[in-house]
N, C-alpha and C positions, 0 to 999 in steps of 0.2 A: 502491499499499502504506499503514495508516492505522502510524504509529507505536504499537509497543505499549502505551510510559506513557502517553497521552493517548487511546486507542482503550477507550473504558472498554464500547463492546456488545461490541467481538471479545469481550475478553477475557471477559465475562461467559458471551457465547457458548461459549467456547473453557473455562468452568468452573475459570479464574483469578480467582484474588483479585485486589480494587482494587492497584495497590501499595502506596499508604499504611496496607491491611491489611498484606500483606506487608512489610513495613517497620517497623509497629510492633509487630510478632511479635519481633522483632529488636533490642525498642528502639532504634529507627532514625528520626530528622525527616527528611521528604521537605522540601527547598525547591525552588522552581523558580524557573529563572531564565529570564531570557530566550536565545532561542536565540546570540544575539550577545554573551558578555558581558568585554572585553575585560578589565575588572578584575578576573578571573578567570583568567588567561593572563598568567604568570609572563614568556614571548615576546612579547607584545602590549607590555610595557614595555623589552625591546630593543629594538625596531625604532622606540618613540616615540623612544626617544635617536637613534639612529642618524638619526630623521629629522629629528627635531632640530636636532642637532651639523651634520647635511651642510645642515639649510636655513641657518645662521648661517655658514656659510660661503660658500657660494655657488656651488657648482664647476660653471665654464661647458666643458670640457672634461673629454673621458673621463680623463683624469691627475690635474685640480684632482678630480675626483668621486674617482677611485682613494685620494687622498693624506687626502680626507675622509674617506671611509671607514677606510683602518687609523689616522686618530689617533681615530677611535670604537669602533674596537676595540680600543687603548690605553684608551684610557679605560671602556670594561666589565668590560677584564683587572684595572683598580682598583678599581671596584666591588664591595660586598658583595654581590654575585648570591643567596645565598642570600635576605637582606632579601625581594630581589621574588617570593621563592615565601611568605614567612612572609606580606606583603602581602595575597596571594592568600588563604591558608590564612585568616587573619583578618581576611577581608574584615568578613565578617557580624556579627563581634563585634562588630567598629570600628564601624559604623555601628549596630550594636542591633537590626537588623531581628530581628522577631519576626512571625513566619508561622503565622497560624494553617490548618492544614487544614480545610478546606471540603467538603461534598459533593458534586463534581463532576461530578455526572453531570446 
């Protein structure tokens, strides 16, 4: 089954306007990203910290791994987690990404 936001012929056959047209009517800009975009997912930042910190501690047993994870959870509780969300929201502005919508037919 084709994805509706990329299935242009199917949208046309169904009498639906293109996504860009629908969004433009609502004064919204379409920005396409890759299917996997960790830079837009705050959970990825948490998991990355978890991975990095546990690798530093080099746990060799279940007990060591459990202790390493507990230390990272403590560290995460001290962090400004809303900052992870702000980073994701402001990602495009920070990179000054300018996307020009083109005819994708």
